[in-house]
ROPAPA-399782 format. One record per residue (C-alpha): residue number from 0; x, y, z. Coordinates in Angstrom, 3 decimals. Example, Ala and Ser with C-alpha at 12.3 -4.5 7.8 and 13.67 -1.06 7.14 Angstrom:
BEGIN
+-----+----------+----------+----------+
!   i !     east !    north !       up !
+-----+----------+----------+----------+
!   0 !   12.300 !   -4.500 !    7.800 !
!   1 !   13.670 !   -1.060 !    7.140 !
+-----+----------+----------+----------+
***
This chain:
BEGIN
+-----+----------+----------+----------+
!   i !     east !    north !       up !
+-----+----------+----------+----------+
!   0 !   58.653 !   73.732 !   34.492 !
!   1 !   57.751 !   74.827 !   38.056 !
!   2 !   56.169 !   72.672 !   40.682 !
!   3 !   54.490 !   74.229 !   43.682 !
!   4 !   53.303 !   72.497 !   46.713 !
!   5 !   50.416 !   73.952 !   48.644 !
!   6 !   50.206 !   71.445 !   51.389 !
!   7 !   48.239 !   68.248 !   51.817 !
!   8 !   47.727 !   66.815 !   48.400 !
!   9 !   47.492 !   70.117 !   46.496 !
!  10 !   50.007 !   70.440 !   43.801 !
!  11 !   50.390 !   72.986 !   41.112 !
!  12 !   52.371 !   72.395 !   37.817 !
!  13 !   53.199 !   75.450 !   35.795 !
!  14 !   54.347 !   74.569 !   32.322 !
!  15 !   54.315 !   75.930 !   28.779 !
!  16 !   52.697 !   79.172 !   30.015 !
!  17 !   49.657 !   77.114 !   31.630 !
!  18 !   48.840 !   76.213 !   35.262 !
!  19 !   47.514 !   72.873 !   36.176 !
!  20 !   46.262 !   72.318 !   39.829 !
!  21 !   45.627 !   69.058 !   41.556 !
!  22 !   43.285 !   68.617 !   44.566 !
!  23 !   42.852 !   72.202 !   45.766 !
!  24 !   42.500 !   72.248 !   49.643 !
!  25 !   43.518 !   75.619 !   51.130 !
!  26 !   40.768 !   77.102 !   53.257 !
!  27 !   40.504 !   73.926 !   55.413 !
!  28 !   44.251 !   73.329 !   55.685 !
!  29 !   45.853 !   74.773 !   58.807 !
!  30 !   49.333 !   74.588 !   57.258 !
!  31 !   48.428 !   76.130 !   53.840 !
!  32 !   50.090 !   79.573 !   53.177 !
!  33 !   48.116 !   80.409 !   49.910 !
!  34 !   44.544 !   81.404 !   49.628 !
!  35 !   42.298 !   80.241 !   46.833 !
!  36 !   41.942 !   83.748 !   45.326 !
!  37 !   45.813 !   83.604 !   44.881 !
!  38 !   45.880 !   80.623 !   42.636 !
!  39 !   45.874 !   80.891 !   38.985 !
!  40 !   44.673 !   77.770 !   37.068 !
!  41 !   43.817 !   76.653 !   33.675 !
!  42 !   42.689 !   73.105 !   34.507 !
!  43 !   41.995 !   71.573 !   37.938 !
!  44 !   42.549 !   67.809 !   38.323 !
!  45 !   40.726 !   66.051 !   40.985 !
!  46 !   41.850 !   62.574 !   42.215 !
!  47 !   38.643 !   61.865 !   44.226 !
!  48 !   35.588 !   63.505 !   45.942 !
!  49 !   36.705 !   63.811 !   49.558 !
!  50 !   36.334 !   67.429 !   50.990 !
!  51 !   40.132 !   67.647 !   51.583 !
!  52 !   40.794 !   67.294 !   47.947 !
!  53 !   38.045 !   69.254 !   46.413 !
!  54 !   37.066 !   72.024 !   48.855 !
!  55 !   38.529 !   74.977 !   46.849 !
!  56 !   37.798 !   73.564 !   43.494 !
!  57 !   34.655 !   75.644 !   42.792 !
!  58 !   35.997 !   78.897 !   43.840 !
!  59 !   39.281 !   78.545 !   42.019 !
!  60 !   37.584 !   77.189 !   38.785 !
!  61 !   34.957 !   79.978 !   38.719 !
!  62 !   37.550 !   82.764 !   39.338 !
!  63 !   39.834 !   81.464 !   36.519 !
!  64 !   37.159 !   79.977 !   34.249 !
!  65 !   39.154 !   76.773 !   34.658 !
!  66 !   38.008 !   73.329 !   33.475 !
!  67 !   37.726 !   70.605 !   35.983 !
!  68 !   38.958 !   67.186 !   34.981 !
!  69 !   37.670 !   64.159 !   37.020 !
!  70 !   35.890 !   60.864 !   37.060 !
!  71 !   32.518 !   60.745 !   35.377 !
!  72 !   30.566 !   61.017 !   38.700 !
!  73 !   32.644 !   63.800 !   40.262 !
!  74 !   32.676 !   65.784 !   36.956 !
!  75 !   28.965 !   65.615 !   36.703 !
!  76 !   28.661 !   66.939 !   40.291 !
!  77 !   31.131 !   69.920 !   39.379 !
!  78 !   29.089 !   70.428 !   36.197 !
!  79 !   25.998 !   70.727 !   38.277 !
!  80 !   27.589 !   73.827 !   39.871 !
!  81 !   27.887 !   75.280 !   36.360 !
!  82 !   31.754 !   74.710 !   36.087 !
!  83 !   33.417 !   73.602 !   32.958 !
!  84 !   34.231 !   69.937 !   33.253 !
!  85 !   35.994 !   67.157 !   31.325 !
!  86 !   34.632 !   63.622 !   32.634 !
!  87 !   36.783 !   60.732 !   32.266 !
!  88 !   37.589 !   57.410 !   33.879 !
!  89 !   40.404 !   55.223 !   34.961 !
!  90 !   42.741 !   54.010 !   32.200 !
!  91 !   41.884 !   57.072 !   29.884 !
!  92 !   44.057 !   59.953 !   28.932 !
!  93 !   42.910 !   63.442 !   28.104 !
!  94 !   45.036 !   65.832 !   26.026 !
!  95 !   44.913 !   69.250 !   27.395 !
!  96 !   47.083 !   70.773 !   24.683 !
!  97 !   50.051 !   71.772 !   26.887 !
!  98 !   50.008 !   68.475 !   28.666 !
!  99 !   48.450 !   65.106 !   28.673 !
! 100 !   46.836 !   63.435 !   31.936 !
! 101 !   46.170 !   59.653 !   32.211 !
! 102 !   43.968 !   58.643 !   35.004 !
! 103 !   45.356 !   55.629 !   36.969 !
! 104 !   43.905 !   53.472 !   39.682 !
! 105 !   44.136 !   54.349 !   43.436 !
! 106 !   42.865 !   52.154 !   46.338 !
! 107 !   40.853 !   54.361 !   48.568 !
! 108 !   37.272 !   55.549 !   48.882 !
! 109 !   35.390 !   58.533 !   47.546 !
! 110 !   32.214 !   60.366 !   48.481 !
! 111 !   31.011 !   63.888 !   48.406 !
! 112 !   29.822 !   65.131 !   51.953 !
! 113 !   26.592 !   67.239 !   51.796 !
! 114 !   25.836 !   69.870 !   54.319 !
! 115 !   22.744 !   67.838 !   55.551 !
! 116 !   25.005 !   64.990 !   56.712 !
! 117 !   24.501 !   62.854 !   53.494 !
! 118 !   27.256 !   61.405 !   51.456 !
! 119 !   26.865 !   60.717 !   47.865 !
! 120 !   28.930 !   58.598 !   45.597 !
! 121 !   31.787 !   60.454 !   44.149 !
! 122 !   33.042 !   57.697 !   41.637 !
! 123 !   36.306 !   55.797 !   41.881 !
! 124 !   39.330 !   57.306 !   43.490 !
! 125 !   42.225 !   57.796 !   41.107 !
! 126 !   45.647 !   59.214 !   40.470 !
! 127 !   47.175 !   60.885 !   37.463 !
! 128 !   50.180 !   60.591 !   35.157 !
! 129 !   50.912 !   63.889 !   33.675 !
! 130 !   53.306 !   64.362 !   30.720 !
! 131 !   54.639 !   67.875 !   29.805 !
! 132 !   57.684 !   69.302 !   28.495 !
! 133 !   59.144 !   65.774 !   28.123 !
! 134 !   58.735 !   64.971 !   31.805 !
! 135 !   56.505 !   62.470 !   33.379 !
! 136 !   55.003 !   63.108 !   36.739 !
! 137 !   52.741 !   60.831 !   38.865 !
! 138 !   50.346 !   62.099 !   41.317 !
! 139 !   49.274 !   58.884 !   43.267 !
! 140 !   46.135 !   60.511 !   44.932 !
! 141 !   44.955 !   58.974 !   48.290 !
! 142 !   46.020 !   55.416 !   47.925 !
! 143 !   47.168 !   52.199 !   49.722 !
! 144 !   50.088 !   50.238 !   48.319 !
! 145 !   48.972 !   47.878 !   45.462 !
! 146 !   51.029 !   45.516 !   43.268 !
! 147 !   49.979 !   47.069 !   40.085 !
! 148 !   52.282 !   50.019 !   40.936 !
! 149 !   55.088 !   47.811 !   39.689 !
! 150 !   53.180 !   47.466 !   36.362 !
! 151 !   52.719 !   51.209 !   36.196 !
! 152 !   56.464 !   51.905 !   36.820 !
! 153 !   57.312 !   49.296 !   33.943 !
! 154 !   55.132 !   51.055 !   31.415 !
! 155 !   55.949 !   54.692 !   32.333 !
! 156 !   59.232 !   56.471 !   33.002 !
! 157 !   58.426 !   58.497 !   36.110 !
! 158 !   60.510 !   61.372 !   36.653 !
! 159 !   58.624 !   62.899 !   39.559 !
! 160 !   56.153 !   61.037 !   41.939 !
! 161 !   53.857 !   62.788 !   44.480 !
! 162 !   53.339 !   60.035 !   47.113 !
! 163 !   51.065 !   60.158 !   50.319 !
! 164 !   53.033 !   59.303 !   53.445 !
! 165 !   50.487 !   60.287 !   56.236 !
! 166 !   49.377 !   56.804 !   57.070 !
! 167 !   45.975 !   56.252 !   58.835 !
! 168 !   43.813 !   57.206 !   55.640 !
! 169 !   46.566 !   56.381 !   53.033 !
! 170 !   49.717 !   54.422 !   52.837 !
! 171 !   52.263 !   55.430 !   55.332 !
! 172 !   56.169 !   55.817 !   54.995 !
! 173 !   57.000 !   52.079 !   54.862 !
! 174 !   54.474 !   51.347 !   52.115 !
! 175 !   55.432 !   54.797 !   50.304 !
! 176 !   59.057 !   53.557 !   50.166 !
! 177 !   57.899 !   50.359 !   48.364 !
! 178 !   55.704 !   52.326 !   46.090 !
! 179 !   58.649 !   54.568 !   45.099 !
! 180 !   60.512 !   51.526 !   44.210 !
! 181 !   57.808 !   49.963 !   42.205 !
! 182 !   57.026 !   53.209 !   40.422 !
! 183 !   60.655 !   53.665 !   39.623 !
! 184 !   60.387 !   57.241 !   40.340 !
! 185 !   63.781 !   59.387 !   39.867 !
! 186 !   62.512 !   62.134 !   42.472 !
! 187 !   59.710 !   61.570 !   45.260 !
! 188 !   58.066 !   64.418 !   46.864 !
! 189 !   55.926 !   63.377 !   49.850 !
! 190 !   52.293 !   64.640 !   50.217 !
! 191 !   49.281 !   64.167 !   52.386 !
! 192 !   50.992 !   64.517 !   55.767 !
! 193 !   50.917 !   66.887 !   58.863 !
! 194 !   47.864 !   68.505 !   57.970 !
! 195 !   45.873 !   66.822 !   60.920 !
! 196 !   46.988 !   64.995 !   63.895 !
! 197 !   46.262 !   61.544 !   62.622 !
! 198 !   48.670 !   61.905 !   59.644 !
! 199 !   51.669 !   63.552 !   61.347 !
! 200 !   54.852 !   62.307 !   59.815 !
! 201 !   58.514 !   63.003 !   59.723 !
! 202 !   58.988 !   63.894 !   55.854 !
! 203 !   62.647 !   64.556 !   56.293 !
! 204 !   63.247 !   61.062 !   57.813 !
! 205 !   61.204 !   59.609 !   54.886 !
! 206 !   63.569 !   61.198 !   52.334 !
! 207 !   66.582 !   59.941 !   54.191 !
! 208 !   65.133 !   56.515 !   53.866 !
! 209 !   64.621 !   57.202 !   50.166 !
! 210 !   68.155 !   58.218 !   49.735 !
! 211 !   69.229 !   54.915 !   51.534 !
! 212 !   67.525 !   53.070 !   48.808 !
! 213 !   69.272 !   55.111 !   46.229 !
! 214 !   66.372 !   57.348 !   45.264 !
! 215 !   66.200 !   61.089 !   45.348 !
! 216 !   63.580 !   62.714 !   47.644 !
! 217 !   62.579 !   66.381 !   48.280 !
! 218 !   60.391 !   67.812 !   51.012 !
! 219 !   58.657 !   70.945 !   49.918 !
! 220 !   56.920 !   73.304 !   52.465 !
! 221 !   53.624 !   74.472 !   51.816 !
! 222 !   54.046 !   77.429 !   49.298 !
! 223 !   57.516 !   76.357 !   48.177 !
! 224 !   58.256 !   75.765 !   44.574 !
! 225 !   60.788 !   73.622 !   42.615 !
! 226 !   62.152 !   74.122 !   39.000 !
! 227 !   62.241 !   70.808 !   36.928 !
! 228 !   63.978 !   70.394 !   33.641 !
! 229 !   64.483 !   67.373 !   31.440 !
! 230 !   67.571 !   65.419 !   32.383 !
+-----+----------+----------+----------+
***
């Protein structure tokens, strides 16, 4: 399995000959090194409706004939753009054939920004637990720290967790360290930081603090990939 980090919260998982993309945001991300037209995707998972998580969903989905998986409201919005969609909601699981994706809660907000300055409701924010090749990966989405992370960690063996550390809009490094403990993640990859001034963080220092807790962390630069195997 190959994990590719494209900056911000955009993660690509290549497994079983398929490509799963989460929260595509490339054109508006000043630190991204990949263009939307360079991405191959069979499915696109959206955690919530903010622009910095859905901006490149439409062009990538259209170019690849990919299916968008999102909460009911956000899926309906994407369906209105004539994209293939699977609508679901928090607590549900979809079987994609090569992987399973369970939608979990996140504490954040979610709205779709229209050109005329209006905001429409984008459904509840979420995260995903993805199972493939005997591995379990958790993408927390944009979230604050919440106590049910412990319950999620008790019920799932998390091999890799993608956790936001940017602060300001999501939890910061201190809360992300607690989240990593509650999730029981074997490997933590920080996301949602350094794209914009309010979310500047020292990811390397965060990883050192993880290691001081006895937990493994890995900083991936935008465009960098990592090979993961069971065990």
